[in-house]
C-alpha positions in Angstrom: -30.9 -38.2 16.4 -29.4 -37.2 12.7 -31.7 -34.5 12.5 -30.6 -32.9 16.0 -27.2 -33.4 14.3 -27.9 -32.0 10.9 -29.9 -28.9 12.8 -26.6 -28.3 15.2 -24.3 -28.2 12.0 -26.0 -25.7 10.1 -26.3 -23.6 13.1 -22.5 -23.5 13.8 -22.2 -22.8 10.0 -24.4 -19.8 10.4 -22.7 -18.7 13.6 -19.0 -19.0 11.6 -20.8 -17.1 8.9 -21.9 -14.2 10.9 -18.6 -14.5 12.9 -16.9 -13.7 9.6 -18.4 -11.2 8.6 -18.6 -9.4 11.4 -14.7 -9.7 11.7 -14.9 -7.8 8.3 -16.4 -4.9 9.0 -14.5 -1.8 10.3 -14.3 -1.0 13.6 -13.1 2.1 13.6 -13.5 5.7 12.6 -11.8 6.9 10.5 -11.4 4.0 8.2 -8.2 3.7 6.4 -7.5 2.9 2.3 -5.1 3.5 -0.2 -5.6 6.8 -2.5 -7.2 5.6 -5.9 -8.1 1.7 -4.3 -10.4 0.2 -6.4 -12.9 -2.4 -5.4 -13.6 -1.0 -1.7 -16.8 -2.3 -0.6 -18.7 -0.9 2.4 -21.7 -3.0 3.7 -24.2 -3.3 6.5 -26.6 -5.5 7.7 -29.8 -5.9 5.4 -33.4 -5.3 6.5 -35.3 -7.1 3.9 -38.1 -4.9 1.5 -35.8 -1.9 2.3 -33.5 -0.1 -0.1 -30.0 2.2 0.5 -29.2 5.6 -0.1 -25.1 5.9 -0.2 -23.5 8.8 -0.3 -20.0 8.9 -1.1 -17.6 12.1 -1.5 -14.6 11.4 -3.5 -15.4 8.0 -4.8 -17.4 6.5 -7.7 -19.8 3.7 -6.9 -19.4 1.2 -9.4 -21.5 -1.5 -7.9 -24.7 -2.0 -5.5 -26.2 1.5 -5.1 -29.3 1.5 -3.3 -28.3 -1.8 -2.1 -27.1 -2.5 1.5 -23.5 -3.6 -0.3 -21.6 -1.5 -2.2 -18.5 -1.2 -4.1 -16.9 2.0 -4.9 -13.4 3.2 -6.6 -11.5 6.2 -4.5 -10.3 9.4 -5.8 -6.1 9.2 -6.1 -5.9 12.0 -4.2 -5.2 11.8 -0.5 -8.2 13.6 2.2 -10.8 12.4 4.6 -14.1 11.6 3.1 -17.8 10.5 5.2 -19.7 7.6 3.6 -23.4 8.2 4.6 -25.7 6.0 4.1 -29.9 6.3 4.7 -32.0 3.0 4.8 -35.3 3.5 3.4 -37.8 0.6 4.8 -40.8 -1.2 2.5 -43.2 0.9 4.6 -41.5 4.6 3.3 -39.9 4.9 6.6 -36.5 6.4 6.5 -34.0 5.6 9.1 -31.1 7.8 10.6 -28.1 8.3 8.4 -25.0 5.9 9.1 -21.3 7.3 8.9 -17.8 6.1 8.3 -15.1 8.6 8.4 -12.7 7.2 5.6 -8.7 8.4 5.0 -7.5 8.1 2.1 -4.2 7.5 2.4 -1.5 9.1 -0.3 0.7 6.8 -2.2 4.2 6.7 -1.1 7.0 7.7 -3.2 10.9 6.9 -3.5 14.1 8.6 -4.5 17.5 8.3 -5.0 19.9 10.6 -6.9 23.8 11.3 -7.2 26.8 10.1 -8.5 29.8 9.0 -6.5 33.4 8.3 -7.4 35.3 5.6 -5.7 38.5 4.0 -6.5 38.8 0.2 -7.2 37.7 -2.1 -4.2 36.2 0.4 -2.5 32.8 0.7 -1.0 29.7 3.5 -1.4 26.4 4.3 -0.6 23.2 5.9 -1.5 20.5 7.1 0.5 16.6 6.5 -0.6 14.2 9.2 0.6 10.4 8.4 1.2 7.2 10.5 1.1 3.6 8.8 2.2 3.2 6.7 5.5 5.9 4.2 6.8 6.8 1.7 7.5 7.9 1.3 3.8 9.0 -1.9 1.5 10.9 -1.0 -1.4 13.2 -2.9 -4.0 16.0 -1.7 -6.3 18.6 -3.2 -8.9 22.7 -3.1 -9.4 21.6 -4.1 -13.5 21.9 -7.3 -12.1 20.3 -8.5 -8.9 16.8 -7.3 -7.3 16.9 -6.8 -3.6 14.0 -6.4 -1.6 13.7 -4.8 1.7 10.9 -4.6 4.0 9.9 -2.6 6.9 11.8 0.2 6.8 11.2 3.1 9.2 14.0 5.5 8.4 14.0 8.3 6.1 16.1 8.5 4.5 17.2 5.0 4.2 21.1 4.3 3.8 22.3 1.3 1.3 25.8 0.4 1.4 26.8 -1.1 -2.0 29.8 -3.3 -0.4 33.7 -3.8 -2.3 33.1 -2.5 -5.8 35.5 -3.7 -8.8 33.6 -2.6 -11.6 31.2 0.9 -12.2 27.2 -0.2 -11.4 24.2 1.9 -11.6 21.6 1.7 -8.9 17.8 1.7 -9.7 14.6 1.8 -7.8 12.5 -0.8 -9.0 9.1 -0.7 -6.3 7.9 1.3 -3.7 5.2 0.3 -1.1 4.0 0.3 2.7 2.7 -1.8 5.0 -1.1 -1.0 4.2 -0.3 -2.1 1.1 -0.7 1.0 -0.7 1.5 1.0 -3.9 3.7 3.8 -5.1 6.3 5.3 -7.6 10.1 6.0 -7.9 10.2 9.7 -8.4 13.4 12.0 -9.1 16.2 10.4 -11.3 15.7 7.1 -9.7 19.8 6.0 -10.2 22.8 6.2 -8.2 25.9 5.6 -10.4 29.3 4.6 -8.7 31.8 5.4 -11.2 35.0 3.0 -10.1 38.4 4.4 -11.2 41.3 1.7 -11.9 43.8 1.8 -8.9 47.5 3.4 -10.9 49.8 0.7 -12.6 53.2 1.4 -10.9 56.4 0.8 -13.3 59.3 -1.2 -11.8 62.4 0.6 -9.9 65.1 1.5 -12.2 68.6 2.6 -11.4 70.8 4.5 -13.7 
Protein backbone atom coordinates (compact mmCIF):
# COMPACT_ATOMS: atom_id res chain seq x y z
CA UNK A 1 0.00 0.00 0.00
CA UNK A 2 2.84 2.38 0.90
CA UNK A 3 4.61 1.70 -2.39
CA UNK A 4 1.38 2.39 -4.27
CA UNK A 5 0.93 5.71 -2.44
CA UNK A 6 4.50 6.73 -3.26
CA UNK A 7 3.94 5.87 -6.92
CA UNK A 8 0.71 7.93 -6.96
CA UNK A 9 2.51 10.93 -5.40
CA UNK A 10 5.29 10.68 -7.98
CA UNK A 11 2.79 10.64 -10.84
CA UNK A 12 0.89 13.62 -9.41
CA UNK A 13 4.16 15.54 -8.99
CA UNK A 14 5.11 14.86 -12.62
CA UNK A 15 1.68 16.02 -13.81
CA UNK A 16 1.97 19.27 -11.83
CA UNK A 17 5.51 19.86 -13.12
CA UNK A 18 4.44 19.30 -16.72
CA UNK A 19 1.37 21.51 -16.29
CA UNK A 20 3.50 24.36 -14.94
CA UNK A 21 5.90 24.06 -17.87
CA UNK A 22 3.02 24.05 -20.36
CA UNK A 23 1.55 27.19 -18.78
CA UNK A 24 4.87 28.97 -19.22
CA UNK A 25 4.96 28.27 -22.95
CA UNK A 26 3.82 30.90 -25.40
CA UNK A 27 0.41 30.15 -26.92
CA UNK A 28 0.14 33.27 -29.06
CA UNK A 29 1.93 34.44 -32.15
CA UNK A 30 3.29 37.00 -32.24
CA UNK A 31 4.71 36.71 -28.77
CA UNK A 32 5.63 39.99 -27.06
CA UNK A 33 8.77 41.16 -25.30
CA UNK A 34 10.10 44.56 -24.23
CA UNK A 35 12.73 45.97 -26.59
CA UNK A 36 16.16 45.51 -25.03
CA UNK A 37 14.94 42.67 -22.82
CA UNK A 38 17.72 40.46 -21.46
CA UNK A 39 17.31 36.98 -20.03
CA UNK A 40 14.31 36.08 -22.23
CA UNK A 41 13.99 32.28 -22.33
CA UNK A 42 12.54 30.10 -25.10
CA UNK A 43 12.32 26.32 -25.04
CA UNK A 44 10.64 23.25 -26.53
CA UNK A 45 10.11 19.65 -25.54
CA UNK A 46 13.48 17.89 -25.65
CA UNK A 47 14.08 14.68 -27.61
CA UNK A 48 16.98 12.64 -26.17
CA UNK A 49 19.96 12.65 -28.54
CA UNK A 50 18.72 15.60 -30.61
CA UNK A 51 20.48 18.91 -31.17
CA UNK A 52 18.67 22.16 -31.92
CA UNK A 53 19.77 24.95 -34.23
CA UNK A 54 18.21 28.35 -33.42
CA UNK A 55 17.96 31.52 -35.49
CA UNK A 56 17.13 34.71 -33.55
CA UNK A 57 17.12 37.85 -35.74
CA UNK A 58 17.89 41.05 -33.81
CA UNK A 59 18.69 39.01 -30.73
CA UNK A 60 21.75 37.40 -29.21
CA UNK A 61 21.68 33.89 -27.77
CA UNK A 62 23.53 34.22 -24.47
CA UNK A 63 22.97 30.67 -23.21
CA UNK A 64 21.91 27.28 -24.53
CA UNK A 65 22.89 27.37 -28.21
CA UNK A 66 22.24 23.98 -29.88
CA UNK A 67 20.10 22.85 -26.94
CA UNK A 68 16.35 22.66 -26.38
CA UNK A 69 16.35 25.83 -24.22
CA UNK A 70 17.94 29.20 -24.99
CA UNK A 71 18.28 32.58 -23.29
CA UNK A 72 18.12 35.68 -25.50
CA UNK A 73 19.10 39.34 -25.20
CA UNK A 74 16.93 41.36 -27.57
CA UNK A 75 17.82 44.48 -29.55
CA UNK A 76 16.83 47.81 -28.00
CA UNK A 77 14.80 48.83 -31.05
CA UNK A 78 11.18 47.85 -31.63
CA UNK A 79 10.06 45.51 -34.40
CA UNK A 80 8.88 41.99 -35.22
CA UNK A 81 11.19 39.01 -35.59
CA UNK A 82 10.67 35.31 -36.22
CA UNK A 83 12.50 32.91 -33.92
CA UNK A 84 13.24 29.66 -35.74
CA UNK A 85 14.55 26.29 -34.57
CA UNK A 86 15.49 23.15 -36.49
CA UNK A 87 15.91 19.80 -34.72
CA UNK A 88 18.46 17.21 -35.82
CA UNK A 89 17.91 13.83 -34.16
CA UNK A 90 20.46 11.20 -33.16
CA UNK A 91 20.17 9.59 -36.63
CA UNK A 92 21.04 12.86 -38.39
CA UNK A 93 17.48 13.36 -39.62
CA UNK A 94 16.34 16.99 -39.92
CA UNK A 95 12.89 17.97 -38.67
CA UNK A 96 10.53 20.71 -39.83
CA UNK A 97 11.39 24.29 -38.89
CA UNK A 98 9.37 25.59 -35.96
CA UNK A 99 8.70 29.35 -35.86
CA UNK A 100 7.50 31.91 -33.35
CA UNK A 101 6.87 35.55 -34.24
CA UNK A 102 8.14 37.88 -31.50
CA UNK A 103 7.15 41.55 -31.32
CA UNK A 104 9.72 43.77 -29.58
CA UNK A 105 7.54 46.44 -27.97
CA UNK A 106 8.87 50.02 -27.91
CA UNK A 107 9.88 51.30 -24.49
CA UNK A 108 7.55 53.96 -23.09
CA UNK A 109 8.57 57.57 -22.52
CA UNK A 110 6.97 60.40 -20.57
CA UNK A 111 7.49 64.16 -20.85
CA UNK A 112 6.29 67.28 -19.08
CA UNK A 113 7.47 70.87 -19.35
CA UNK A 114 6.45 74.48 -18.94
CA UNK A 115 6.36 77.35 -16.48
CA UNK A 116 3.14 78.46 -14.86
CA UNK A 117 2.71 81.71 -12.94
CA UNK A 118 -0.11 81.87 -10.42
CA UNK A 119 -1.21 83.74 -7.36
CA UNK A 120 -0.82 82.76 -3.73
CA UNK A 121 -3.24 80.03 -2.59
CA UNK A 122 -4.25 79.17 -6.16
CA UNK A 123 -3.99 75.88 -8.07
CA UNK A 124 -2.01 74.86 -11.14
CA UNK A 125 -1.94 71.85 -13.45
CA UNK A 126 0.37 70.25 -15.98
CA UNK A 127 0.17 67.57 -18.66
CA UNK A 128 2.26 64.42 -18.97
CA UNK A 129 2.58 63.06 -22.53
CA UNK A 130 3.47 59.43 -23.27
CA UNK A 131 4.84 57.34 -26.12
CA UNK A 132 4.88 53.58 -26.51
CA UNK A 133 2.14 51.12 -25.61
CA UNK A 134 -0.12 51.85 -22.62
CA UNK A 135 -1.61 51.77 -20.12
CA UNK A 136 1.27 53.52 -18.38
CA UNK A 137 2.58 53.65 -14.83
CA UNK A 138 4.61 56.67 -13.78
CA UNK A 139 5.63 58.72 -10.78
CA UNK A 140 6.45 62.35 -10.22
CA UNK A 141 7.97 64.42 -7.43
CA UNK A 142 7.34 67.94 -6.18
CA UNK A 143 10.79 68.00 -4.58
CA UNK A 144 9.50 66.59 -1.29
CA UNK A 145 6.98 63.85 -2.03
CA UNK A 146 7.00 61.25 -4.82
CA UNK A 147 3.55 60.25 -6.11
CA UNK A 148 3.04 57.02 -8.11
CA UNK A 149 0.17 56.65 -10.59
CA UNK A 150 -0.79 53.37 -12.29
CA UNK A 151 -2.90 52.10 -15.18
CA UNK A 152 -3.10 55.49 -16.92
CA UNK A 153 -4.78 55.30 -20.33
CA UNK A 154 -5.27 59.03 -21.05
CA UNK A 155 -2.63 60.66 -23.23
CA UNK A 156 -1.80 63.34 -22.30
CA UNK A 157 -2.68 62.98 -18.65
CA UNK A 158 -3.47 66.09 -16.60
CA UNK A 159 -2.25 66.48 -13.01
CA UNK A 160 -3.55 69.15 -10.65
CA UNK A 161 -1.09 70.55 -8.14
CA UNK A 162 -3.76 71.48 -5.64
CA UNK A 163 -3.59 74.78 -3.75
CA UNK A 164 -0.08 76.22 -3.66
CA UNK A 165 1.34 78.66 -1.14
CA UNK A 166 4.93 78.44 -2.38
CA UNK A 167 6.81 77.72 -5.59
CA UNK A 168 7.40 74.06 -6.50
CA UNK A 169 9.24 72.22 -9.26
CA UNK A 170 7.58 69.02 -10.48
CA UNK A 171 9.76 66.29 -11.98
CA UNK A 172 9.00 62.90 -13.53
CA UNK A 173 10.91 60.14 -11.77
CA UNK A 174 9.88 56.88 -13.49
CA UNK A 175 7.88 55.48 -16.42
CA UNK A 176 6.80 51.94 -17.34
CA UNK A 177 3.78 50.21 -18.85
CA UNK A 178 1.45 47.32 -17.98
CA UNK A 179 3.74 44.87 -19.78
CA UNK A 180 6.64 45.70 -17.48
CA UNK A 181 8.60 47.66 -20.09
CA UNK A 182 10.64 50.33 -18.30
CA UNK A 183 11.32 53.52 -20.23
CA UNK A 184 12.80 56.94 -19.61
CA UNK A 185 11.73 60.52 -18.99
CA UNK A 186 12.13 62.75 -22.03
CA UNK A 187 12.04 66.48 -22.61
CA UNK A 188 12.79 68.86 -19.75
CA UNK A 189 10.93 66.62 -17.31
CA UNK A 190 9.86 69.47 -15.03
CA UNK A 191 7.07 71.93 -14.43
CA UNK A 192 7.69 75.05 -12.35
CA UNK A 193 4.82 76.78 -10.64
CA UNK A 194 5.81 80.32 -9.62
CA UNK A 195 3.63 81.57 -6.79
CA UNK A 196 3.42 85.36 -6.76
CA UNK A 197 2.66 86.94 -3.37
CA UNK A 198 -0.68 88.60 -2.86
CA UNK A 199 -0.49 92.39 -2.47
CA UNK A 200 -0.25 93.92 0.98
CA UNK A 201 -2.77 96.73 1.00
CA UNK A 202 -2.15 99.64 3.38
CA UNK A 203 -4.65 100.95 5.87
CA UNK A 204 -7.20 103.58 4.73
CA UNK A 205 -6.20 107.13 5.60
CA UNK A 206 -8.25 110.34 5.70
CA UNK A 207 -6.91 113.89 5.42
